[in-house]
Backbone as XML, in Angstrom:
<?xml version="1.0"?>
<chain id="A" units="angstrom">
  <residue number="1" name="UNK">
    <atom name="N" x="102.385" y="92.622" z="96.458"/>
    <atom name="CA" x="103.604" y="91.401" z="96.173"/>
    <atom name="C" x="104.932" y="91.783" z="97.294"/>
  </residue>
  <residue number="2" name="UNK">
    <atom name="N" x="105.445" y="92.804" z="98.237"/>
    <atom name="CA" x="106.171" y="92.546" z="99.268"/>
    <atom name="C" x="106.088" y="91.523" z="99.465"/>
  </residue>
  <residue number="3" name="UNK">
    <atom name="N" x="105.474" y="90.889" z="99.944"/>
    <atom name="CA" x="105.490" y="89.630" z="100.771"/>
    <atom name="C" x="105.887" y="88.683" z="100.694"/>
  </residue>
  <residue number="4" name="UNK">
    <atom name="N" x="105.499" y="88.386" z="99.016"/>
    <atom name="CA" x="106.056" y="87.525" z="98.221"/>
    <atom name="C" x="107.132" y="87.231" z="97.743"/>
  </residue>
  <residue number="5" name="UNK">
    <atom name="N" x="107.774" y="88.826" z="97.652"/>
    <atom name="CA" x="109.066" y="89.145" z="97.236"/>
    <atom name="C" x="110.214" y="88.264" z="98.478"/>
  </residue>
  <residue number="6" name="UNK">
    <atom name="N" x="109.337" y="88.796" z="99.917"/>
    <atom name="CA" x="109.915" y="88.412" z="101.148"/>
    <atom name="C" x="109.759" y="86.817" z="101.183"/>
  </residue>
  <residue number="7" name="UNK">
    <atom name="N" x="108.810" y="85.949" z="100.836"/>
    <atom name="CA" x="108.719" y="84.344" z="100.675"/>
    <atom name="C" x="109.457" y="83.996" z="99.567"/>
  </residue>
  <residue number="8" name="UNK">
    <atom name="N" x="109.034" y="84.501" z="98.824"/>
    <atom name="CA" x="110.025" y="83.636" z="97.590"/>
    <atom name="C" x="110.790" y="84.825" z="96.256"/>
  </residue>
  <residue number="9" name="UNK">
    <atom name="N" x="112.064" y="85.028" z="96.598"/>
    <atom name="CA" x="112.511" y="86.356" z="96.299"/>
    <atom name="C" x="113.270" y="85.944" z="94.701"/>
  </residue>
  <residue number="10" name="UNK">
    <atom name="N" x="113.487" y="83.654" z="94.616"/>
    <atom name="CA" x="114.031" y="84.305" z="93.462"/>
    <atom name="C" x="113.368" y="83.780" z="92.098"/>
  </residue>
  <residue number="11" name="UNK">
    <atom name="N" x="111.305" y="84.002" z="92.846"/>
    <atom name="CA" x="111.336" y="83.698" z="91.632"/>
    <atom name="C" x="111.450" y="84.730" z="90.391"/>
  </residue>
  <residue number="12" name="UNK">
    <atom name="N" x="111.375" y="84.049" z="88.726"/>
    <atom name="CA" x="111.620" y="85.253" z="87.850"/>
    <atom name="C" x="111.577" y="86.341" z="87.822"/>
  </residue>
  <residue number="13" name="UNK">
    <atom name="N" x="110.047" y="86.524" z="88.106"/>
    <atom name="CA" x="108.957" y="87.770" z="87.403"/>
    <atom name="C" x="109.578" y="88.540" z="88.740"/>
  </residue>
  <residue number="14" name="UNK">
    <atom name="N" x="110.432" y="88.489" z="89.883"/>
    <atom name="CA" x="110.321" y="89.046" z="90.755"/>
    <atom name="C" x="112.034" y="89.678" z="90.337"/>
  </residue>
  <residue number="15" name="UNK">
    <atom name="N" x="113.156" y="88.357" z="90.456"/>
    <atom name="CA" x="114.201" y="88.532" z="89.865"/>
    <atom name="C" x="114.530" y="89.580" z="88.943"/>
  </residue>
  <residue number="16" name="UNK">
    <atom name="N" x="113.587" y="90.247" z="88.091"/>
    <atom name="CA" x="113.554" y="91.006" z="87.030"/>
    <atom name="C" x="113.556" y="93.064" z="87.707"/>
  </residue>
  <residue number="17" name="UNK">
    <atom name="N" x="112.888" y="92.529" z="88.390"/>
    <atom name="CA" x="112.441" y="93.850" z="89.280"/>
    <atom name="C" x="113.272" y="93.997" z="90.637"/>
  </residue>
  <residue number="18" name="UNK">
    <atom name="N" x="113.804" y="93.084" z="90.647"/>
    <atom name="CA" x="115.213" y="93.206" z="92.294"/>
    <atom name="C" x="116.394" y="93.503" z="91.614"/>
  </residue>
  <residue number="19" name="UNK">
    <atom name="N" x="117.252" y="94.566" z="92.047"/>
    <atom name="CA" x="117.781" y="94.695" z="91.551"/>
    <atom name="C" x="119.524" y="94.570" z="92.643"/>
  </residue>
  <residue number="20" name="UNK">
    <atom name="N" x="120.488" y="93.433" z="91.923"/>
    <atom name="CA" x="121.448" y="93.686" z="92.712"/>
    <atom name="C" x="121.065" y="92.062" z="93.262"/>
  </residue>
  <residue number="21" name="UNK">
    <atom name="N" x="122.813" y="91.377" z="93.612"/>
    <atom name="CA" x="122.611" y="89.830" z="93.845"/>
    <atom name="C" x="122.091" y="89.003" z="95.388"/>
  </residue>
  <residue number="22" name="UNK">
    <atom name="N" x="121.927" y="89.502" z="95.566"/>
    <atom name="CA" x="121.540" y="89.346" z="97.686"/>
    <atom name="C" x="119.710" y="90.138" z="97.318"/>
  </residue>
  <residue number="23" name="UNK">
    <atom name="N" x="119.090" y="88.912" z="97.276"/>
    <atom name="CA" x="117.377" y="89.431" z="97.462"/>
    <atom name="C" x="117.074" y="88.675" z="98.664"/>
  </residue>
  <residue number="24" name="UNK">
    <atom name="N" x="117.944" y="88.201" z="99.803"/>
    <atom name="CA" x="117.521" y="87.443" z="101.185"/>
    <atom name="C" x="116.577" y="88.591" z="101.630"/>
  </residue>
  <residue number="25" name="UNK">
    <atom name="N" x="116.284" y="88.580" z="102.854"/>
    <atom name="CA" x="114.832" y="89.264" z="103.545"/>
    <atom name="C" x="115.279" y="88.595" z="104.546"/>
  </residue>
  <residue number="26" name="UNK">
    <atom name="N" x="115.415" y="89.154" z="105.709"/>
    <atom name="CA" x="115.698" y="88.901" z="107.248"/>
    <atom name="C" x="114.162" y="89.204" z="107.570"/>
  </residue>
  <residue number="27" name="UNK">
    <atom name="N" x="113.331" y="90.093" z="107.939"/>
    <atom name="CA" x="112.007" y="90.310" z="108.493"/>
    <atom name="C" x="110.858" y="91.303" z="107.817"/>
  </residue>
  <residue number="28" name="UNK">
    <atom name="N" x="109.938" y="91.074" z="108.138"/>
    <atom name="CA" x="108.291" y="91.586" z="107.307"/>
    <atom name="C" x="107.997" y="92.043" z="108.005"/>
  </residue>
  <residue number="29" name="UNK">
    <atom name="N" x="107.313" y="93.549" z="107.762"/>
    <atom name="CA" x="106.712" y="94.349" z="108.310"/>
    <atom name="C" x="105.324" y="94.255" z="107.195"/>
  </residue>
  <residue number="30" name="UNK">
    <atom name="N" x="104.254" y="93.406" z="107.457"/>
    <atom name="CA" x="103.322" y="93.982" z="106.737"/>
    <atom name="C" x="102.171" y="94.625" z="107.997"/>
  </residue>
  <residue number="31" name="UNK">
    <atom name="N" x="101.510" y="95.984" z="107.277"/>
    <atom name="CA" x="100.460" y="96.881" z="107.470"/>
    <atom name="C" x="99.607" y="97.161" z="107.054"/>
  </residue>
  <residue number="32" name="UNK">
    <atom name="N" x="98.617" y="96.292" z="107.421"/>
    <atom name="CA" x="97.341" y="96.575" z="105.818"/>
    <atom name="C" x="97.146" y="95.971" z="105.010"/>
  </residue>
  <residue number="33" name="UNK">
    <atom name="N" x="97.589" y="94.733" z="105.045"/>
    <atom name="CA" x="98.263" y="94.475" z="103.527"/>
    <atom name="C" x="97.095" y="93.089" z="102.778"/>
  </residue>
  <residue number="34" name="UNK">
    <atom name="N" x="97.309" y="93.277" z="101.854"/>
    <atom name="CA" x="96.304" y="92.320" z="100.791"/>
    <atom name="C" x="96.813" y="90.872" z="100.618"/>
  </residue>
  <residue number="35" name="UNK">
    <atom name="N" x="96.678" y="90.137" z="101.084"/>
    <atom name="CA" x="96.974" y="88.382" z="101.310"/>
    <atom name="C" x="95.932" y="87.305" z="99.836"/>
  </residue>
  <residue number="36" name="UNK">
    <atom name="N" x="95.117" y="87.786" z="99.231"/>
    <atom name="CA" x="94.471" y="87.243" z="98.423"/>
    <atom name="C" x="95.175" y="86.863" z="96.926"/>
  </residue>
  <residue number="37" name="UNK">
    <atom name="N" x="94.069" y="86.455" z="95.945"/>
    <atom name="CA" x="94.720" y="86.589" z="94.898"/>
    <atom name="C" x="94.534" y="87.924" z="93.434"/>
  </residue>
  <residue number="38" name="UNK">
    <atom name="N" x="94.957" y="87.910" z="93.418"/>
    <atom name="CA" x="94.989" y="89.337" z="92.493"/>
    <atom name="C" x="94.235" y="89.207" z="91.251"/>
  </residue>
  <residue number="39" name="UNK">
    <atom name="N" x="92.978" y="89.684" z="90.600"/>
    <atom name="CA" x="93.005" y="90.086" z="88.915"/>
    <atom name="C" x="92.261" y="88.493" z="88.740"/>
  </residue>
  <residue number="40" name="UNK">
    <atom name="N" x="91.629" y="88.069" z="89.573"/>
    <atom name="CA" x="91.283" y="86.450" z="89.703"/>
    <atom name="C" x="92.097" y="85.262" z="89.414"/>
  </residue>
  <residue number="41" name="UNK">
    <atom name="N" x="93.179" y="85.709" z="89.474"/>
    <atom name="CA" x="94.248" y="84.857" z="89.997"/>
    <atom name="C" x="94.331" y="83.595" z="91.014"/>
  </residue>
  <residue number="42" name="UNK">
    <atom name="N" x="93.868" y="82.745" z="90.785"/>
    <atom name="CA" x="93.593" y="81.297" z="91.282"/>
    <atom name="C" x="95.034" y="80.833" z="92.338"/>
  </residue>
  <residue number="43" name="UNK">
    <atom name="N" x="94.981" y="79.835" z="92.982"/>
    <atom name="CA" x="95.852" y="78.628" z="93.077"/>
    <atom name="C" x="96.762" y="78.453" z="92.268"/>
  </residue>
  <residue number="44" name="UNK">
    <atom name="N" x="95.336" y="77.952" z="91.365"/>
    <atom name="CA" x="95.618" y="77.177" z="90.197"/>
    <atom name="C" x="96.871" y="77.971" z="88.927"/>
  </residue>
  <residue number="45" name="UNK">
    <atom name="N" x="96.928" y="78.814" z="89.202"/>
    <atom name="CA" x="98.038" y="80.262" z="88.446"/>
    <atom name="C" x="99.346" y="79.624" z="88.790"/>
  </residue>
  <residue number="46" name="UNK">
    <atom name="N" x="100.053" y="79.890" z="87.767"/>
    <atom name="CA" x="101.746" y="79.226" z="88.110"/>
    <atom name="C" x="102.881" y="80.725" z="87.925"/>
  </residue>
  <residue number="47" name="UNK">
    <atom name="N" x="103.334" y="81.485" z="88.658"/>
    <atom name="CA" x="102.939" y="81.323" z="90.094"/>
    <atom name="C" x="101.745" y="82.217" z="90.619"/>
  </residue>
  <residue number="48" name="UNK">
    <atom name="N" x="101.785" y="82.099" z="91.599"/>
    <atom name="CA" x="100.594" y="82.232" z="92.174"/>
    <atom name="C" x="100.657" y="83.930" z="92.701"/>
  </residue>
  <residue number="49" name="UNK">
    <atom name="N" x="99.380" y="84.820" z="93.293"/>
    <atom name="CA" x="99.240" y="85.606" z="92.850"/>
    <atom name="C" x="99.076" y="86.190" z="94.357"/>
  </residue>
  <residue number="50" name="UNK">
    <atom name="N" x="98.480" y="85.271" z="95.053"/>
    <atom name="CA" x="98.583" y="85.389" z="96.977"/>
    <atom name="C" x="99.875" y="85.011" z="97.799"/>
  </residue>
  <residue number="51" name="UNK">
    <atom name="N" x="100.492" y="85.672" z="98.462"/>
    <atom name="CA" x="101.434" y="85.539" z="99.514"/>
    <atom name="C" x="101.357" y="84.193" z="100.241"/>
  </residue>
  <residue number="52" name="UNK">
    <atom name="N" x="100.139" y="83.922" z="100.989"/>
    <atom name="CA" x="99.652" y="82.689" z="101.470"/>
    <atom name="C" x="99.057" y="81.388" z="100.448"/>
  </residue>
  <residue number="53" name="UNK">
    <atom name="N" x="99.906" y="81.378" z="99.069"/>
    <atom name="CA" x="100.140" y="79.875" z="98.179"/>
    <atom name="C" x="102.270" y="80.093" z="98.483"/>
  </residue>
  <residue number="54" name="UNK">
    <atom name="N" x="102.471" y="81.063" z="98.700"/>
    <atom name="CA" x="104.209" y="81.023" z="98.594"/>
    <atom name="C" x="104.882" y="80.798" z="100.165"/>
  </residue>
  <residue number="55" name="UNK">
    <atom name="N" x="104.326" y="80.547" z="101.742"/>
    <atom name="CA" x="104.546" y="80.787" z="102.633"/>
    <atom name="C" x="104.928" y="79.637" z="102.274"/>
  </residue>
  <residue number="56" name="UNK">
    <atom name="N" x="106.697" y="79.203" z="103.380"/>
    <atom name="CA" x="107.527" y="78.241" z="103.236"/>
    <atom name="C" x="108.303" y="77.667" z="104.721"/>
  </residue>
  <residue number="57" name="UNK">
    <atom name="N" x="108.548" y="76.694" z="105.039"/>
    <atom name="CA" x="109.463" y="76.578" z="106.035"/>
    <atom name="C" x="110.364" y="78.005" z="106.520"/>
  </residue>
  <residue number="58" name="UNK">
    <atom name="N" x="111.811" y="78.227" z="106.046"/>
    <atom name="CA" x="112.224" y="78.758" z="106.148"/>
    <atom name="C" x="112.313" y="80.240" z="105.342"/>
  </residue>
  <residue number="59" name="UNK">
    <atom name="N" x="110.470" y="81.007" z="105.768"/>
    <atom name="CA" x="109.880" y="81.956" z="105.007"/>
    <atom name="C" x="110.710" y="83.030" z="106.251"/>
  </residue>
  <residue number="60" name="UNK">
    <atom name="N" x="111.077" y="84.308" z="106.421"/>
    <atom name="CA" x="111.775" y="85.451" z="107.290"/>
    <atom name="C" x="110.760" y="85.527" z="108.149"/>
  </residue>
  <residue number="61" name="UNK">
    <atom name="N" x="110.784" y="86.161" z="109.263"/>
    <atom name="CA" x="109.703" y="86.803" z="110.345"/>
    <atom name="C" x="109.134" y="87.585" z="110.006"/>
  </residue>
  <residue number="62" name="UNK">
    <atom name="N" x="107.887" y="87.736" z="110.673"/>
    <atom name="CA" x="106.322" y="88.525" z="109.631"/>
    <atom name="C" x="106.785" y="89.095" z="111.142"/>
  </residue>
  <residue number="63" name="UNK">
    <atom name="N" x="105.502" y="90.392" z="110.936"/>
    <atom name="CA" x="104.702" y="91.174" z="112.139"/>
    <atom name="C" x="103.616" y="91.616" z="111.081"/>
  </residue>
  <residue number="64" name="UNK">
    <atom name="N" x="102.737" y="90.726" z="110.952"/>
    <atom name="CA" x="101.741" y="91.500" z="110.111"/>
    <atom name="C" x="100.652" y="91.902" z="111.393"/>
  </residue>
  <residue number="65" name="UNK">
    <atom name="N" x="100.074" y="93.598" z="110.699"/>
    <atom name="CA" x="98.891" y="94.616" z="111.352"/>
    <atom name="C" x="98.497" y="94.544" z="111.024"/>
  </residue>
  <residue number="66" name="UNK">
    <atom name="N" x="97.245" y="94.427" z="111.197"/>
    <atom name="CA" x="95.820" y="94.376" z="110.718"/>
    <atom name="C" x="94.532" y="95.281" z="111.229"/>
  </residue>
  <residue number="67" name="UNK">
    <atom name="N" x="94.207" y="96.329" z="110.645"/>
    <atom name="CA" x="92.450" y="96.562" z="111.599"/>
    <atom name="C" x="92.026" y="95.619" z="111.370"/>
  </residue>
  <residue number="68" name="UNK">
    <atom name="N" x="91.111" y="95.669" z="112.201"/>
    <atom name="CA" x="89.958" y="95.189" z="112.684"/>
    <atom name="C" x="88.881" y="95.070" z="111.606"/>
  </residue>
  <residue number="69" name="UNK">
    <atom name="N" x="88.461" y="97.058" z="111.485"/>
    <atom name="CA" x="87.320" y="97.332" z="110.438"/>
    <atom name="C" x="87.747" y="97.873" z="109.356"/>
  </residue>
  <residue number="70" name="UNK">
    <atom name="N" x="88.704" y="97.300" z="109.007"/>
    <atom name="CA" x="89.498" y="97.197" z="107.527"/>
    <atom name="C" x="88.193" y="97.542" z="106.048"/>
  </residue>
  <residue number="71" name="UNK">
    <atom name="N" x="87.916" y="98.523" z="105.699"/>
    <atom name="CA" x="87.057" y="98.651" z="104.486"/>
    <atom name="C" x="87.224" y="98.082" z="103.783"/>
  </residue>
  <residue number="72" name="UNK">
    <atom name="N" x="88.293" y="98.291" z="102.858"/>
    <atom name="CA" x="89.055" y="97.435" z="101.533"/>
    <atom name="C" x="89.592" y="96.237" z="101.495"/>
  </residue>
  <residue number="73" name="UNK">
    <atom name="N" x="90.614" y="95.894" z="102.752"/>
    <atom name="CA" x="91.135" y="94.702" z="102.626"/>
    <atom name="C" x="90.245" y="93.699" z="104.016"/>
  </residue>
  <residue number="74" name="UNK">
    <atom name="N" x="89.340" y="92.810" z="104.138"/>
    <atom name="CA" x="88.365" y="92.058" z="105.131"/>
    <atom name="C" x="89.760" y="91.510" z="106.029"/>
  </residue>
  <residue number="75" name="UNK">
    <atom name="N" x="89.490" y="91.411" z="107.448"/>
    <atom name="CA" x="90.295" y="91.282" z="108.245"/>
    <atom name="C" x="90.765" y="89.665" z="108.379"/>
  </residue>
  <residue number="76" name="UNK">
    <atom name="N" x="89.901" y="88.488" z="107.510"/>
    <atom name="CA" x="90.108" y="87.303" z="107.446"/>
    <atom name="C" x="91.135" y="87.120" z="106.687"/>
  </residue>
  <residue number="77" name="UNK">
    <atom name="N" x="91.597" y="87.860" z="105.908"/>
    <atom name="CA" x="92.948" y="86.943" z="105.057"/>
    <atom name="C" x="94.537" y="87.455" z="106.144"/>
  </residue>
  <residue number="78" name="UNK">
    <atom name="N" x="94.218" y="88.712" z="106.719"/>
    <atom name="CA" x="95.580" y="89.143" z="107.428"/>
    <atom name="C" x="95.158" y="87.636" z="108.303"/>
  </residue>
  <residue number="79" name="UNK">
    <atom name="N" x="94.542" y="87.559" z="109.242"/>
    <atom name="CA" x="94.574" y="86.083" z="109.462"/>
    <atom name="C" x="94.509" y="84.963" z="109.729"/>
  </residue>
  <residue number="80" name="UNK">
    <atom name="N" x="94.597" y="84.470" z="107.834"/>
    <atom name="CA" x="94.749" y="83.270" z="107.378"/>
    <atom name="C" x="96.204" y="83.195" z="106.968"/>
  </residue>
  <residue number="81" name="UNK">
    <atom name="N" x="96.805" y="84.657" z="106.976"/>
    <atom name="CA" x="97.785" y="84.504" z="106.141"/>
    <atom name="C" x="98.905" y="84.492" z="107.835"/>
  </residue>
  <residue number="82" name="UNK">
    <atom name="N" x="98.282" y="84.632" z="108.883"/>
    <atom name="CA" x="99.784" y="84.575" z="109.590"/>
    <atom name="C" x="99.409" y="83.376" z="110.331"/>
  </residue>
  <residue number="83" name="UNK">
    <atom name="N" x="98.259" y="82.576" z="110.488"/>
    <atom name="CA" x="97.790" y="81.424" z="111.432"/>
    <atom name="C" x="98.248" y="80.369" z="109.816"/>
  </residue>
  <residue number="84" name="UNK">
    <atom name="N" x="98.590" y="80.556" z="109.212"/>
    <atom name="CA" x="99.161" y="79.496" z="108.626"/>
    <atom name="C" x="100.878" y="79.579" z="107.908"/>
  </residue>
  <residue number="85" name="UNK">
    <atom name="N" x="101.330" y="81.302" z="108.078"/>
    <atom name="CA" x="103.252" y="81.353" z="108.527"/>
    <atom name="C" x="103.294" y="81.046" z="109.696"/>
  </residue>
  <residue number="86" name="UNK">
    <atom name="N" x="102.132" y="80.803" z="111.129"/>
    <atom name="CA" x="103.001" y="80.399" z="111.998"/>
    <atom name="C" x="102.437" y="78.674" z="111.997"/>
  </residue>
  <residue number="87" name="UNK">
    <atom name="N" x="102.093" y="78.084" z="111.308"/>
    <atom name="CA" x="102.105" y="76.636" z="111.068"/>
    <atom name="C" x="103.002" y="76.483" z="110.467"/>
  </residue>
  <residue number="88" name="UNK">
    <atom name="N" x="103.752" y="77.061" z="109.410"/>
    <atom name="CA" x="104.936" y="76.076" z="108.547"/>
    <atom name="C" x="106.318" y="77.140" z="109.376"/>
  </residue>
  <residue number="89" name="UNK">
    <atom name="N" x="105.907" y="78.155" z="108.321"/>
    <atom name="CA" x="107.182" y="78.784" z="109.065"/>
    <atom name="C" x="108.093" y="78.345" z="110.214"/>
  </residue>
  <residue number="90" name="UNK">
    <atom name="N" x="109.902" y="78.610" z="110.545"/>
    <atom name="CA" x="110.357" y="77.986" z="111.237"/>
    <atom name="C" x="110.439" y="79.470" z="112.134"/>
  </residue>
  <residue number="91" name="UNK">
    <atom name="N" x="110.141" y="80.375" z="111.719"/>
    <atom name="CA" x="110.946" y="81.742" z="112.614"/>
    <atom name="C" x="109.455" y="82.519" z="112.645"/>
  </residue>
  <residue number="92" name="UNK">
    <atom name="N" x="110.191" y="83.986" z="113.491"/>
    <atom name="CA" x="108.477" y="84.114" z="114.396"/>
    <atom name="C" x="108.196" y="84.709" z="113.243"/>
  </residue>
  <residue number="93" name="UNK">
    <atom name="N" x="106.624" y="84.821" z="114.199"/>
    <atom name="CA" x="105.692" y="85.668" z="113.093"/>
    <atom name="C" x="104.684" y="85.980" z="114.446"/>
  </residue>
  <residue number="94" name="UNK">
    <atom name="N" x="104.541" y="87.394" z="114.153"/>
    <atom name="CA" x="103.573" y="88.159" z="115.571"/>
    <atom name="C" x="102.552" y="89.094" z="114.780"/>
  </residue>
  <residue number="95" name="UNK">
    <atom name="N" x="100.862" y="88.403" z="114.764"/>
    <atom name="CA" x="100.335" y="89.488" z="114.301"/>
    <atom name="C" x="99.871" y="89.726" z="115.454"/>
  </residue>
  <residue number="96" name="UNK">
    <atom name="N" x="99.094" y="91.179" z="114.519"/>
    <atom name="CA" x="98.922" y="92.008" z="115.596"/>
    <atom name="C" x="97.115" y="92.440" z="115.101"/>
  </residue>
  <residue number="97" name="UNK">
    <atom name="N" x="96.399" y="92.912" z="115.632"/>
    <atom name="CA" x="94.765" y="92.621" z="115.242"/>
    <atom name="C" x="94.098" y="93.781" z="116.010"/>
  </residue>
  <residue number="98" name="UNK">
    <atom name="N" x="93.973" y="95.088" z="115.234"/>
    <atom name="CA" x="94.136" y="96.355" z="115.992"/>
    <atom name="C" x="92.639" y="96.958" z="116.190"/>
  </residue>
  <residue number="99" name="UNK">
    <atom name="N" x="91.931" y="96.805" z="117.151"/>
    <atom name="CA" x="90.333" y="96.845" z="117.561"/>
    <atom name="C" x="90.300" y="98.281" z="116.945"/>
  </residue>
  <residue number="100" name="UNK">
    <atom name="N" x="88.819" y="98.495" z="116.051"/>
    <atom name="CA" x="88.673" y="99.672" z="115.283"/>
    <atom name="C" x="89.400" y="100.098" z="114.487"/>
  </residue>
  <residue number="101" name="UNK">
    <atom name="N" x="90.764" y="99.820" z="113.760"/>
    <atom name="CA" x="91.721" y="100.440" z="113.106"/>
    <atom name="C" x="91.099" y="100.266" z="111.407"/>
  </residue>
  <residue number="102" name="UNK">
    <atom name="N" x="91.363" y="101.277" z="110.888"/>
    <atom name="CA" x="90.737" y="100.729" z="109.310"/>
    <atom name="C" x="92.002" y="101.180" z="108.676"/>
  </residue>
  <residue number="103" name="UNK">
    <atom name="N" x="92.024" y="101.149" z="106.665"/>
    <atom name="CA" x="93.011" y="101.400" z="106.467"/>
    <atom name="C" x="94.470" y="102.790" z="106.892"/>
  </residue>
  <residue number="104" name="UNK">
    <atom name="N" x="95.233" y="103.007" z="106.499"/>
    <atom name="CA" x="95.986" y="103.987" z="107.101"/>
    <atom name="C" x="95.904" y="104.109" z="108.189"/>
  </residue>
  <residue number="105" name="UNK">
    <atom name="N" x="95.695" y="102.993" z="109.131"/>
    <atom name="CA" x="95.997" y="103.446" z="110.454"/>
    <atom name="C" x="96.909" y="104.164" z="111.370"/>
  </residue>
  <residue number="106" name="UNK">
    <atom name="N" x="97.925" y="104.050" z="110.666"/>
    <atom name="CA" x="99.397" y="105.047" z="110.693"/>
    <atom name="C" x="99.617" y="106.163" z="110.599"/>
  </residue>
  <residue number="107" name="UNK">
    <atom name="N" x="98.322" y="106.613" z="109.703"/>
    <atom name="CA" x="98.518" y="107.769" z="108.748"/>
    <atom name="C" x="97.618" y="108.624" z="109.626"/>
  </residue>
  <residue number="108" name="UNK">
    <atom name="N" x="96.128" y="107.839" z="109.332"/>
    <atom name="CA" x="95.268" y="108.786" z="109.838"/>
    <atom name="C" x="94.136" y="108.217" z="111.105"/>
  </residue>
  <residue number="109" name="UNK">
    <atom name="N" x="93.655" y="108.670" z="111.858"/>
    <atom name="CA" x="93.521" y="108.205" z="112.979"/>
    <atom name="C" x="91.339" y="107.588" z="112.792"/>
  </residue>
  <residue number="110" name="UNK">
    <atom name="N" x="91.482" y="106.412" z="113.289"/>
    <atom name="CA" x="90.108" y="105.504" z="112.537"/>
    <atom name="C" x="88.920" y="106.048" z="113.389"/>
  </residue>
  <residue number="111" name="UNK">
    <atom name="N" x="87.826" y="106.041" z="113.770"/>
    <atom name="CA" x="86.898" y="106.735" z="113.904"/>
    <atom name="C" x="86.447" y="105.105" z="114.974"/>
  </residue>
</chain>
């Protein structure tokens, strides 16, 4: 949800959750995130539950980090998200794929 909040902070559903008048985000760090659709809500759902569907040209800078051995979230989703950001956004997009890294690689050692 944080990726969608950064990409589209003025969605009515998010405005209720975000307090204060300023909701602009300057940069985002995504660690082992999920970029697919939640609970079967495909891209035809309005609004879409996938951050991939909210990418736009004025998106903030993104640093996407994902392990290539992630058990819960396939690395393909992170790759797709970063590639779409690079294609559409004018901001810097950095993608780091960590060989052998698992979920919570920043907290626990991956085998």
